[in-house]
Backbone as CSV, one residue per row, in Angstrom:
resi,resn,N_x,N_y,N_z,CA_x,CA_y,CA_z,C_x,C_y,C_z
1,UNK,19.871,5.304,-8.241,19.371,4.576,-9.377,18.245,3.651,-8.919
2,UNK,17.176,3.628,-9.665,16.035,2.790,-9.346,16.074,1.514,-10.171
3,UNK,15.523,0.456,-9.613,15.377,-0.774,-10.365,14.134,-1.498,-9.886
4,UNK,13.560,-2.284,-10.763,12.398,-3.056,-10.368,12.865,-4.313,-9.681
5,UNK,12.123,-4.722,-8.689,12.415,-5.970,-8.012,11.107,-6.585,-7.574
6,UNK,11.048,-7.908,-7.514,9.790,-8.534,-7.116,9.494,-8.273,-5.643
7,UNK,8.255,-7.920,-5.362,7.816,-7.761,-3.983,7.289,-9.096,-3.476
8,UNK,6.517,-9.768,-4.290,6.007,-11.077,-3.935,5.485,-11.749,-5.189
9,UNK,5.304,-13.031,-5.120,4.680,-13.795,-6.199,3.485,-14.528,-5.630
10,UNK,2.443,-14.620,-6.415,1.241,-15.310,-5.977,0.514,-15.832,-7.205
11,UNK,0.169,-17.090,-7.179,-0.569,-17.710,-8.266,0.065,-17.407,-9.622
12,UNK,1.355,-17.624,-9.712,2.114,-17.467,-10.949,2.183,-16.024,-11.459
13,UNK,1.809,-15.068,-10.619,1.931,-13.673,-10.994,2.921,-13.017,-10.044
14,UNK,3.728,-12.169,-10.566,4.691,-11.455,-9.741,4.362,-9.974,-9.782
15,UNK,4.328,-9.340,-8.637,4.125,-7.906,-8.574,5.483,-7.280,-8.359
16,UNK,5.849,-6.357,-9.221,7.136,-5.699,-9.088,6.919,-4.259,-8.673
17,UNK,7.840,-3.755,-7.892,7.752,-2.375,-7.443,9.045,-1.665,-7.747
18,UNK,8.977,-0.372,-7.736,10.139,0.462,-7.956,10.393,1.202,-6.656
19,UNK,11.461,0.852,-5.954,11.720,1.434,-4.647,13.196,1.786,-4.537
20,UNK,13.479,2.841,-3.828,14.857,3.240,-3.587,14.920,3.934,-2.241
21,UNK,16.055,3.862,-1.600,16.269,4.558,-0.337,17.668,5.155,-0.391
22,UNK,17.771,6.450,-0.298,19.054,7.149,-0.404,19.781,6.757,-1.697
23,UNK,19.033,6.674,-2.773,19.548,6.384,-4.112,20.166,5.005,-4.250
24,UNK,19.912,4.112,-3.308,20.359,2.735,-3.400,19.121,1.849,-3.429
25,UNK,19.143,0.750,-4.176,17.980,-0.134,-4.189,17.645,-0.620,-2.786
26,UNK,16.378,-0.648,-2.485,15.906,-1.112,-1.193,15.640,-2.601,-1.301
27,UNK,16.505,-3.395,-0.718,16.359,-4.846,-0.788,15.282,-5.289,0.179
28,UNK,14.627,-6.372,-0.129,13.566,-6.885,0.716,14.100,-7.906,1.719
29,UNK,15.315,-7.740,2.158,15.918,-8.651,3.121,16.219,-7.880,4.394
30,UNK,16.600,-8.594,5.434,16.814,-7.952,6.727,18.168,-7.259,6.833
31,UNK,18.965,-7.270,5.766,20.284,-6.642,5.838,20.237,-5.165,5.477
32,UNK,19.068,-4.574,5.380,18.957,-3.161,5.057,18.784,-2.355,6.330
33,UNK,18.694,-1.037,6.164,18.546,-0.147,7.304,17.292,-0.471,8.101
34,UNK,17.440,-0.700,9.411,16.258,-0.966,10.226,15.498,0.325,10.472
35,UNK,14.276,0.188,10.851,13.520,1.353,11.258,12.742,2.067,10.185
36,UNK,12.588,1.482,9.006,11.779,2.120,7.982,10.309,1.981,8.328
37,UNK,9.504,2.896,7.797,8.059,2.837,8.014,7.362,2.672,6.673
38,UNK,6.259,1.932,6.701,5.470,1.705,5.489,4.002,1.932,5.801
39,UNK,3.343,2.649,4.929,1.903,2.838,5.016,1.273,2.083,3.858
40,UNK,0.325,1.234,4.158,-0.403,0.479,3.146,-1.848,0.951,3.154
41,UNK,-2.289,1.451,2.025,-3.654,1.941,1.893,-4.416,0.955,1.018
42,UNK,-5.398,0.295,1.607,-6.195,-0.677,0.870,-5.671,-2.089,1.016
43,UNK,-5.639,-2.615,2.216,-5.029,-3.929,2.476,-6.012,-5.084,2.465
44,UNK,-7.281,-4.836,2.208,-8.246,-5.930,2.300,-8.539,-6.593,0.965
45,UNK,-8.045,-6.053,-0.131,-8.225,-6.672,-1.443,-7.149,-7.706,-1.708
46,UNK,-7.208,-8.311,-2.885,-6.286,-9.402,-3.229,-4.821,-8.964,-3.179
47,UNK,-4.495,-7.837,-3.770,-3.103,-7.372,-3.779,-2.686,-6.854,-2.411
48,UNK,-3.522,-6.034,-1.802,-3.201,-5.460,-0.502,-2.983,-6.498,0.585
49,UNK,-3.764,-7.574,0.553,-3.595,-8.656,1.530,-2.183,-9.233,1.464
50,UNK,-1.695,-9.432,0.248,-0.353,-9.998,0.078,0.732,-9.015,0.499
51,UNK,0.551,-7.746,0.162,1.531,-6.729,0.555,1.587,-6.624,2.078
52,UNK,0.427,-6.605,2.737,0.400,-6.509,4.206,1.159,-7.669,4.834
53,UNK,0.927,-8.858,4.350,1.600,-10.028,4.916,3.114,-9.974,4.686
54,UNK,3.530,-9.471,3.547,4.966,-9.300,3.294,5.560,-8.283,4.277
55,UNK,4.875,-7.164,4.457,5.377,-6.129,5.365,5.477,-6.647,6.800
56,UNK,4.488,-7.403,7.238,4.513,-7.938,8.599,5.674,-8.912,8.810
57,UNK,6.042,-9.631,7.778,7.152,-10.590,7.886,8.523,-9.923,7.729
58,UNK,8.548,-8.739,7.183,9.799,-8.057,6.885,10.435,-7.461,8.143
59,UNK,11.746,-7.655,8.282,12.485,-7.062,9.394,12.875,-5.611,9.116
60,UNK,12.776,-5.185,7.880,13.235,-3.841,7.559,12.254,-2.747,7.961
61,UNK,10.993,-3.106,8.214,10.004,-2.107,8.606,9.677,-2.251,10.088
62,UNK,9.890,-1.171,10.833,9.601,-1.196,12.267,8.226,-0.609,12.573
63,UNK,7.633,0.047,11.586,6.304,0.650,11.775,5.523,0.469,10.481
64,UNK,4.319,-0.100,10.606,3.461,-0.348,9.456,2.086,0.223,9.745
65,UNK,1.586,1.032,8.834,0.229,1.538,8.940,-0.651,0.847,7.919
66,UNK,-1.822,0.442,8.337,-2.815,-0.108,7.422,-4.035,0.795,7.497
67,UNK,-4.255,1.591,6.454,-5.373,2.519,6.411,-6.281,2.119,5.258
68,UNK,-7.569,2.267,5.447,-8.496,1.943,4.378,-9.939,2.145,4.769
69,UNK,-10.830,1.878,3.812,-12.268,1.978,4.073,-12.674,0.971,5.138
70,UNK,-11.917,-0.100,5.224,-12.013,-1.094,6.304,-10.602,-1.641,6.491
71,UNK,-10.356,-2.307,7.611,-9.021,-2.850,7.888,-9.114,-4.356,8.123
72,UNK,-7.972,-5.008,8.051,-7.880,-6.444,8.251,-8.216,-6.797,9.695
73,UNK,-8.958,-7.840,9.882,-9.293,-8.334,11.207,-8.015,-8.848,11.872
74,UNK,-7.654,-8.270,13.009,-6.432,-8.682,13.709,-6.482,-10.162,14.106
75,UNK,-7.660,-10.658,14.419,-7.795,-12.078,14.776,-7.398,-12.969,13.598
76,UNK,-7.694,-12.517,12.390,-7.297,-13.263,11.190,-5.772,-13.329,11.076
77,UNK,-5.116,-12.235,11.369,-3.647,-12.206,11.306,-3.042,-13.054,12.422
78,UNK,-3.616,-12.986,13.611,-3.123,-13.795,14.730,-3.287,-15.281,14.410
79,UNK,-4.409,-15.621,13.783,-4.653,-17.015,13.399,-3.615,-17.506,12.391
80,UNK,-3.048,-16.581,11.625,-2.007,-16.935,10.663,-0.627,-17.012,11.320
81,UNK,-0.619,-16.907,12.639,0.577,-17.108,13.459,1.672,-16.072,13.246
82,UNK,1.282,-14.806,13.138,2.289,-13.750,13.101,2.814,-13.545,14.508
83,UNK,4.103,-13.298,14.625,4.715,-13.084,15.930,4.216,-11.781,16.533
84,UNK,4.253,-11.705,17.847,3.808,-10.508,18.550,4.590,-9.279,18.089
85,UNK,5.884,-9.439,17.807,6.682,-8.301,17.345,6.162,-7.776,16.014
86,UNK,5.679,-8.660,15.161,5.099,-8.233,13.887,3.793,-7.494,14.110
87,UNK,2.969,-8.009,14.998,1.670,-7.397,15.259,1.805,-6.059,15.981
88,UNK,2.829,-5.929,16.821,2.988,-4.681,17.576,3.395,-3.510,16.689
89,UNK,3.954,-3.794,15.517,4.352,-2.699,14.624,3.226,-2.268,13.689
90,UNK,2.067,-2.949,13.764,0.933,-2.651,12.892,-0.027,-1.678,13.556
91,UNK,-0.294,-0.576,12.869,-1.244,0.435,13.325,-2.334,0.546,12.268
92,UNK,-3.573,0.332,12.663,-4.688,0.315,11.719,-5.596,1.520,11.932
93,UNK,-6.151,2.015,10.811,-7.047,3.167,10.894,-8.072,3.086,9.760
94,UNK,-9.353,3.210,10.114,-10.409,3.276,9.115,-10.494,4.727,8.637
95,UNK,-10.522,4.897,7.320,-10.455,6.222,6.708,-11.744,6.553,5.968
96,UNK,-12.179,7.798,6.092,-13.270,8.325,5.271,-12.615,9.118,4.155
97,UNK,-12.540,8.544,2.974,-11.853,9.174,1.857,-12.567,10.419,1.349
98,UNK,-13.826,10.578,1.711,-14.573,11.774,1.301,-14.058,13.021,2.008
99,UNK,-13.542,12.860,3.217,-13.101,14.016,4.001,-11.582,14.132,4.092
100,UNK,-10.864,13.274,3.385,-9.403,13.248,3.433,-8.821,14.530,2.827
101,UNK,-7.819,15.108,3.488,-7.220,16.356,2.999,-5.744,16.165,2.659
102,UNK,-5.229,17.031,1.796,-3.821,16.993,1.428,-2.956,17.142,2.674
103,UNK,-1.953,16.291,2.800,-1.013,16.368,3.917,-1.552,15.893,5.249
104,UNK,-2.737,15.293,5.260,-3.359,14.872,6.522,-2.485,13.909,7.323
105,UNK,-1.728,13.065,6.626,-0.862,12.093,7.299,0.613,12.487,7.221
106,UNK,0.922,13.702,6.803,2.300,14.139,6.587,3.160,14.016,7.835
107,UNK,2.611,14.348,8.986,3.402,14.303,10.218,3.747,12.884,10.651
108,UNK,3.061,11.897,10.078,3.370,10.507,10.407,4.640,10.044,9.687
109,UNK,5.094,10.789,8.703,6.382,10.591,8.035,6.645,9.150,7.589
110,UNK,5.858,8.668,6.644,6.023,7.315,6.114,7.123,7.290,5.067
111,UNK,8.073,6.353,5.192,9.147,6.206,4.203,8.626,5.687,2.870
112,UNK,7.774,4.664,2.940,7.207,4.065,1.731,5.693,3.986,1.909
113,UNK,4.977,4.429,0.883,3.515,4.377,0.893,3.082,3.471,-0.251
114,UNK,2.412,2.387,0.082,1.862,1.474,-0.919,0.368,1.733,-1.020
115,UNK,-0.109,1.988,-2.229,-1.534,2.197,-2.440,-2.049,1.052,-3.302
116,UNK,-2.891,0.212,-2.695,-3.474,-0.925,-3.401,-4.993,-0.803,-3.389
117,UNK,-5.460,0.398,-3.195,-6.881,0.686,-3.115,-7.537,0.470,-4.468
118,UNK,-8.690,-0.167,-4.470,-9.411,-0.364,-5.721,-10.709,-1.099,-5.490
119,UNK,-11.481,-1.226,-6.547,-12.756,-1.923,-6.496,-13.100,-2.393,-7.896
120,UNK,-14.261,-2.929,-8.047,-14.783,-3.287,-9.368,-16.081,-2.523,-9.571
121,UNK,-16.506,-2.393,-10.816,-17.761,-1.691,-11.099,-18.929,-2.404,-10.434
122,UNK,-18.896,-3.737,-10.426,-19.980,-4.510,-9.806,-20.088,-4.217,-8.314
123,UNK,-18.948,-4.147,-7.637,-18.963,-3.860,-6.195,-19.301,-2.396,-5.933
124,UNK,-18.759,-1.490,-6.764,-19.002,-0.061,-6.591,-20.457,0.313,-6.859
125,UNK,-21.093,-0.399,-7.773,-22.497,-0.127,-8.055,-22.756,0.734,-9.277
126,UNK,-21.778,1.535,-9.678,-21.930,2.365,-10.874,-20.549,2.740,-11.390
127,UNK,-20.510,3.169,-12.649,-19.232,3.597,-13.228,-18.690,4.814,-12.479
128,UNK,-19.565,5.732,-12.105,-19.148,6.946,-11.401,-18.532,6.621,-10.038
129,UNK,-19.161,5.713,-9.312,-18.637,5.321,-8.001,-17.325,4.562,-8.148
130,UNK,-17.226,3.738,-9.192,-15.990,3.014,-9.489,-14.841,3.996,-9.720
131,UNK,-15.068,5.010,-10.545,-14.040,6.014,-10.836,-13.658,6.766,-9.563
132,UNK,-14.645,7.076,-8.735,-14.367,7.790,-7.482,-13.408,6.987,-6.608
133,UNK,-13.664,5.692,-6.466,-12.826,4.854,-5.607,-11.486,4.561,-6.260
134,UNK,-11.501,4.153,-7.513,-10.282,3.701,-8.189,-9.344,4.833,-8.584
135,UNK,-9.849,6.034,-8.734,-8.988,7.157,-9.146,-8.932,8.255,-8.098
136,UNK,-10.106,8.817,-7.769,-10.120,9.958,-6.855,-9.592,9.597,-5.472
137,UNK,-10.025,8.481,-4.921,-9.561,8.078,-3.595,-8.069,7.760,-3.606
138,UNK,-7.580,7.172,-4.675,-6.143,6.870,-4.791,-5.344,8.168,-4.775
139,UNK,-5.776,9.158,-5.556,-5.071,10.443,-5.580,-5.157,11.158,-4.234
140,UNK,-6.319,11.121,-3.599,-6.463,11.743,-2.276,-5.526,11.088,-1.261
141,UNK,-5.437,9.766,-1.319,-4.562,9.048,-0.391,-3.102,9.425,-0.608
142,UNK,-2.672,9.491,-1.859,-1.280,9.862,-2.157,-0.977,11.274,-1.650
143,UNK,-1.893,12.187,-1.851,-1.692,13.568,-1.392,-1.710,13.661,0.135
144,UNK,-2.553,12.852,0.778,-2.622,12.860,2.247,-1.344,12.301,2.856
145,UNK,-0.735,11.316,2.192,0.455,10.642,2.735,1.751,11.367,2.417
146,UNK,1.742,12.233,1.422,2.969,12.935,1.018,3.501,13.755,2.177
147,UNK,4.789,13.537,2.478,5.392,14.201,3.625,6.692,14.895,3.244
148,UNK,6.761,16.200,3.405,8.014,16.906,3.134,9.088,16.609,4.182
149,UNK,8.695,15.971,5.299,9.639,15.646,6.366,10.510,14.443,6.042
150,UNK,10.119,13.657,5.033,10.859,12.458,4.651,11.636,12.781,3.385
151,UNK,12.964,12.704,3.457,13.797,13.141,2.329,13.678,12.260,1.096
152,UNK,13.408,10.982,1.266,13.298,10.114,0.089,12.047,9.242,0.174
153,UNK,10.922,9.875,0.410,9.668,9.143,0.502,9.294,8.574,-0.859
154,UNK,8.808,7.333,-0.859,8.360,6.678,-2.083,6.874,6.384,-1.968
155,UNK,6.149,6.707,-3.005,4.740,6.361,-3.084,4.593,5.394,-4.245
156,UNK,4.125,4.193,-3.935,4.028,3.115,-4.913,2.561,2.758,-5.088
157,UNK,2.073,2.882,-6.324,0.691,2.516,-6.627,0.697,1.173,-7.345
158,UNK,0.026,0.213,-6.752,-0.095,-1.115,-7.347,-1.513,-1.262,-7.864
159,UNK,-1.665,-1.151,-9.170,-2.990,-1.277,-9.757,-3.214,-2.706,-10.214
160,UNK,-4.264,-2.927,-10.944,-4.593,-4.290,-11.362,-3.635,-4.802,-12.434
161,UNK,-3.552,-6.107,-12.523,-2.765,-6.749,-13.571,-3.378,-6.400,-14.917
162,UNK,-2.552,-5.980,-15.869,-3.042,-5.635,-17.202,-3.506,-4.191,-17.331
163,UNK,-3.259,-3.367,-16.321,-3.700,-1.975,-16.361,-3.050,-1.228,-17.518
164,UNK,-3.850,-0.397,-18.184,-3.359,0.402,-19.305,-4.287,1.592,-19.499
165,UNK,-3.714,2.777,-19.642,-4.513,3.986,-19.842,-5.298,3.929,-21.142
166,UNK,-4.876,3.115,-22.098,-5.547,3.037,-23.393,-6.511,1.852,-23.512
167,UNK,-6.710,1.120,-22.432,-7.609,-0.034,-22.477,-9.053,0.416,-22.714
168,UNK,-9.826,-0.369,-23.437,-11.243,-0.076,-23.644,-12.081,-0.597,-22.484
169,UNK,-11.462,-1.354,-21.576,-12.147,-1.866,-20.397,-11.933,-0.866,-19.245
170,UNK,-12.994,-0.257,-18.712,-12.838,0.753,-17.659,-12.014,0.267,-16.463
171,UNK,-12.169,-0.993,-16.069,-11.439,-1.526,-14.916,-9.935,-1.450,-15.112
172,UNK,-9.471,-1.580,-16.343,-8.034,-1.594,-16.619,-7.470,-0.209,-16.949
173,UNK,-8.311,0.794,-17.046,-7.832,2.138,-17.398,-7.183,2.821,-16.219
């Protein structure tokens, strides 16, 4: 059975995720099964930054991947006083989403994949480029991370606050 639970709160906003492991809710405390792996795609934006910091502090994940068009500066994380054990479980990789293929990361067998990849039209430069990053790259990342080797793999997409397929604002669609 799945249930929503808060992943983190920031500036009076709470991001909730839907996660399960072996059909039991995955608690965000250290009393769960050790040794889970998490892949975070897009950790340099507002949401991804918070998710990365939560994962680094969590005892339940022994392996964390941070993949994206760019990655977080390790010196920035060290300056935030993360313990060496937290930093040693972080593996970073810069990705070219144009050449990403289905199943490319399948052998890495990630238990939970968080996708927080996104941009704005102003940063992207055009509506077409915005759609490419916000939709096509997200789908490519999900397909690349999907692993048949993990029996209960979860892929969690965290989009912007207020997202709706029927919104007249392209950013929220």
